[in-house]
C-alpha positions as CSV (number, residue, x, y, z in Angstrom):
1,M,-7.8,-2.8,-19.0
2,S,-10.3,-5.3,-18.0
3,W,-11.1,-6.6,-14.5
4,L,-9.4,-10.1,-15.0
5,E,-6.0,-8.1,-15.9
6,A,-6.4,-5.6,-13.3
7,I,-6.6,-8.3,-10.5
8,V,-3.9,-10.2,-12.1
9,L,-1.7,-7.2,-12.4
10,G,-2.5,-6.4,-8.8
11,A,-2.1,-9.9,-7.6
12,L,1.1,-10.0,-9.4
13,Q,2.0,-6.5,-8.0
14,G,1.5,-7.5,-4.2
15,L,3.5,-10.9,-4.3
16,T,6.6,-9.5,-6.3
17,E,6.7,-6.3,-4.1
18,F,8.0,-7.9,-1.0
19,L,9.7,-10.8,-2.6
20,P,13.1,-9.6,-4.2
21,V,12.0,-10.3,-7.7
22,S,11.2,-7.0,-8.6
23,S,7.8,-6.1,-9.0
24,S,8.0,-3.2,-11.4
25,G,10.0,-5.4,-14.1
26,H,7.5,-8.3,-13.5
27,L,4.8,-5.8,-14.3
28,T,6.6,-4.8,-17.4
29,L,6.9,-8.4,-18.6
30,A,3.2,-9.3,-17.8
31,K,2.0,-6.2,-20.1
32,E,4.4,-7.2,-22.7
33,I,3.6,-11.1,-22.6
34,F,-0.1,-10.5,-22.5
35,G,-0.2,-7.4,-24.4
36,I,-1.8,-5.4,-21.5
37,D,-1.7,-1.7,-21.5
38,S,-2.2,0.3,-17.9
39,G,-2.5,3.7,-19.3
40,N,0.3,5.5,-17.8
41,L,1.7,5.0,-14.2
42,S,-1.8,5.3,-12.3
43,F,-2.1,1.7,-11.9
44,E,1.2,1.1,-10.7
45,V,1.1,3.7,-8.3
46,A,-2.7,2.7,-6.7
47,V,-0.9,-0.9,-6.7
48,H,1.7,0.2,-4.7
49,A,-0.1,1.9,-2.2
50,A,-2.3,-1.0,-1.8
51,T,1.3,-3.1,-1.0
52,V,2.0,-0.1,1.8
53,L,-1.4,-0.2,3.1
54,S,-0.4,-4.1,3.7
55,T,2.8,-3.4,5.0
56,I,0.8,-1.0,7.5
57,V,-1.4,-4.0,8.4
58,V,1.4,-6.8,8.6
59,F,3.7,-4.0,11.0
60,R,0.4,-2.2,12.5
61,K,2.0,-3.0,16.4
62,T,5.6,-1.5,15.4
63,I,4.3,1.5,13.9
64,W,2.0,2.3,16.4
65,D,5.1,2.0,18.9
66,L,6.9,4.5,16.8
67,I,3.8,6.9,16.4
68,K,3.5,6.7,20.7
69,G,7.3,7.4,20.8
70,F,7.4,10.3,18.8
71,F,4.7,12.0,20.2
72,R,6.4,11.9,23.6
73,F,8.3,14.8,21.9
74,R,11.8,13.9,23.5
75,Y,14.6,12.0,22.0
76,N,14.3,8.0,22.3
77,A,14.3,4.8,20.7
78,Q,11.2,5.2,18.4
79,T,12.2,8.9,17.7
80,E,15.6,7.8,16.8
81,Y,14.2,4.9,14.4
82,L,12.1,7.3,12.8
83,L,14.9,9.7,12.0
84,K,17.2,6.8,10.2
85,I,13.7,6.2,8.4
86,G,14.1,9.8,7.5
87,V,17.5,9.8,6.1
88,S,17.2,6.7,4.2
89,M,14.6,8.5,2.1
90,I,16.6,11.4,1.1
91,P,18.2,10.1,-2.0
92,I,14.8,8.6,-3.5
93,L,13.6,12.0,-2.3
94,I,16.5,13.6,-4.7
95,V,15.7,10.9,-7.4
96,G,11.8,11.7,-7.1
97,V,12.3,15.5,-7.5
98,F,15.2,15.7,-10.4
99,F,15.0,12.5,-11.8
100,K,11.3,11.7,-12.4
101,D,10.6,12.2,-16.0
102,Y,13.7,10.2,-17.0
103,V,12.8,7.4,-14.6
104,E,9.4,7.2,-16.2
105,Q,11.1,7.1,-20.0
106,I,13.1,4.1,-18.5
107,F,9.6,2.1,-17.1
108,G,8.8,2.3,-21.2
109,S,11.6,1.1,-22.2
110,G,10.9,-2.4,-22.7
111,P,12.2,-5.9,-21.4
112,L,15.8,-5.5,-22.3
113,V,16.3,-3.3,-19.3
114,V,14.2,-5.4,-17.3
115,G,16.3,-8.5,-18.1
116,I,19.5,-6.7,-17.5
117,M,18.4,-5.4,-14.2
118,L,17.0,-8.9,-13.0
119,I,20.3,-10.5,-13.6
120,I,21.9,-7.6,-11.4
121,T,19.6,-8.3,-8.8
122,A,20.3,-11.8,-9.0
123,C,24.2,-11.4,-8.2
124,L,23.2,-9.0,-5.8
125,L,21.2,-11.6,-3.8
126,S,23.8,-14.3,-4.5
127,L,26.7,-12.2,-2.9
128,S,24.6,-11.2,0.2
129,D,23.4,-14.5,0.8
130,Y,27.1,-15.8,0.5
131,V,28.5,-13.0,2.8
132,T,25.7,-13.4,5.3
133,R,26.1,-17.7,5.4
134,K,29.8,-17.2,5.8
135,R,29.6,-14.7,8.3
136,E,27.2,-16.8,10.4
137,K,29.1,-20.1,9.6
138,M,32.6,-18.3,11.3
139,A,30.5,-17.1,14.4
140,G,29.5,-20.7,15.1
141,D,26.9,-20.1,17.9
142,G,23.6,-20.4,16.0
143,N,22.8,-17.2,16.8
144,E,21.7,-14.2,14.9
145,I,24.7,-12.1,14.6
146,G,24.9,-8.5,13.1
147,K,24.1,-4.8,14.3
148,E,20.8,-2.8,14.1
149,V,20.7,0.1,11.5
150,G,22.6,2.8,11.9
151,Y,22.4,6.4,10.2
152,K,25.8,5.4,7.6
153,E,23.8,1.8,7.0
154,A,20.2,3.8,6.7
155,I,22.0,6.6,3.9
156,I,23.8,3.6,1.8
157,I,20.5,1.5,1.9
158,G,18.4,4.6,1.1
159,I,20.8,5.2,-1.9
160,A,20.4,1.3,-3.0
161,Q,16.4,2.2,-2.7
162,S,16.9,5.2,-4.7
163,I,19.0,3.2,-7.7
164,A,16.0,0.4,-7.4
165,V,13.8,2.7,-9.5
166,L,14.9,1.0,-12.4
167,P,12.2,-1.6,-13.5
168,G,13.7,-5.3,-12.8
169,L,16.1,-4.2,-10.0
170,S,14.2,-5.5,-7.0
171,R,13.9,-2.4,-4.4
172,S,13.4,-5.0,-1.4
173,G,16.0,-7.2,-2.8
174,S,18.5,-4.3,-3.4
175,T,17.6,-2.7,0.0
176,I,17.9,-6.4,2.1
177,A,21.0,-7.5,0.6
178,T,22.5,-3.8,1.1
179,G,21.8,-4.1,4.5
180,L,23.2,-7.4,5.2
181,L,26.5,-6.6,3.2
182,C,26.9,-3.7,5.8
183,G,26.4,-6.0,8.6
184,V,22.6,-5.2,9.9
185,K,21.2,-8.3,11.6
186,K,18.7,-10.1,9.1
187,S,15.6,-9.1,11.4
188,A,16.5,-6.0,12.0
189,M,16.9,-5.4,7.8
190,A,13.6,-7.2,7.0
191,Q,11.8,-4.7,9.2
192,F,13.4,-1.8,8.3
193,S,13.6,-2.5,4.2
194,F,9.6,-2.7,4.5
195,L,9.1,0.3,6.6
196,M,11.3,2.8,5.1
197,V,9.2,2.6,1.7
198,L,6.0,3.4,3.2
199,I,6.3,7.3,2.8
200,P,7.9,7.6,-0.2
201,I,5.1,5.7,-2.1
202,L,2.4,7.1,-0.2
203,G,3.7,10.5,-1.1
204,E,3.9,9.6,-5.0
205,A,0.2,8.0,-4.6
206,F,-0.8,11.4,-3.2
207,L,0.9,13.6,-5.7
208,E,-0.8,11.7,-8.3
209,L,-3.8,12.1,-6.9
210,I,-4.0,15.9,-6.4
211,S,-2.7,16.2,-10.2
212,G,-5.5,14.7,-11.5
213,E,-3.8,11.3,-12.9
214,F,-6.0,9.0,-11.1
215,A,-9.1,10.2,-13.0
216,A,-11.0,7.9,-15.8
217,G,-10.6,10.1,-18.3
218,A,-6.8,10.7,-17.8
219,S,-5.3,7.3,-17.0
220,G,-7.9,5.3,-19.5
221,I,-8.7,3.2,-16.4
222,S,-12.4,2.9,-15.0
223,A,-12.7,2.8,-11.5
224,G,-14.0,-0.6,-11.3
225,P,-10.6,-2.4,-12.5
226,L,-8.6,0.0,-10.7
227,A,-10.4,-0.8,-7.4
228,A,-10.0,-4.6,-8.4
229,G,-6.5,-4.2,-8.7
230,F,-5.8,-2.4,-5.7
231,L,-7.7,-5.0,-3.2
232,A,-5.9,-8.0,-5.4
233,A,-2.4,-6.0,-4.5
234,F,-3.2,-5.7,-0.9
235,I,-4.6,-9.4,0.0
236,S,-1.3,-10.8,-1.9
237,G,1.0,-8.2,-0.6
238,F,-0.1,-9.0,3.0
239,L,0.4,-12.6,2.9
240,A,4.0,-12.0,1.0
241,C,5.0,-9.6,3.2
242,K,4.6,-11.8,6.2
243,W,6.3,-15.0,3.9
244,M,9.2,-12.3,3.0
245,I,10.2,-11.5,6.6
246,N,10.6,-15.1,8.0
247,I,12.5,-15.9,4.5
248,V,14.8,-13.0,5.2
249,R,15.6,-14.0,8.8
250,K,16.3,-17.6,7.7
251,A,18.7,-15.9,4.9
252,K,17.6,-18.4,1.9
253,L,18.1,-15.3,-0.7
254,V,20.0,-17.5,-3.4
255,Y,16.9,-19.3,-4.7
256,F,15.1,-16.1,-5.5
257,A,18.6,-15.2,-7.2
258,I,18.1,-17.9,-9.4
259,Y,14.8,-17.3,-10.2
260,C,15.7,-13.7,-10.9
261,A,18.3,-14.7,-13.3
262,A,16.3,-17.4,-15.3
263,A,13.4,-14.6,-15.7
264,G,16.0,-11.9,-16.7
265,I,17.4,-14.4,-19.5
266,L,14.0,-14.7,-20.5
267,S,12.9,-10.9,-20.4
268,I,16.4,-10.6,-22.8
269,V,15.1,-13.2,-25.1
270,L,12.1,-11.6,-25.6
271,S,13.7,-8.4,-26.3
272,V,15.6,-10.0,-29.2
273,C,12.6,-12.4,-30.6
């Protein structure tokens, strides 16, 4: 992989990680269209870790507040929030432990699966946007309505995240849309969706690191392009994260649904041509 290819893929990953359009699906499509070979999952894990770092920077005050609350060593609002995040990670942990090899096989299945999953993402975004707007119209007072994330919502959102490991099924789109359909407030759902993914992605990156997957000989990617991709993903991810928070609060997800539907159709066309 060249430096330019790494930067393009890294920037694409950062932008699409937080926008509800499927980062894995776009990486698959980009490599299919431009004939880019990133070796194995090492590059994908590296750029995912970069976007996690951008999330930490964007939510640094919230994360620091959660850490301080946790180390008071008593049950409080921060401890409860962290427990909910822990509950949300149970489904993805099960998938990672028992179905990792199967998921990696799917990641090599090409644009057909990506196209189908992108269309499913479009349907999910459209439904959540419609339900949220209808709920707000019925309220009619102009204030944000909904509830905070509870333990039941956390496990349901976690299941949505575990299913979204399929390429083309947007993780942020699936979790945010699922939370909105469960009646969670838009602002609360945006924050929870971005924070709940931190530990799973960092854990995956750590496992790849200690297994030697990031070694140049194992991955086929030299350190320079890998670092360039990481930096590009961090910068674009930082900008996209801040942008997406405002978009979720306004609940204008239907535009992303239209984009996902168009990208899905294109992906299916590529698979049959």
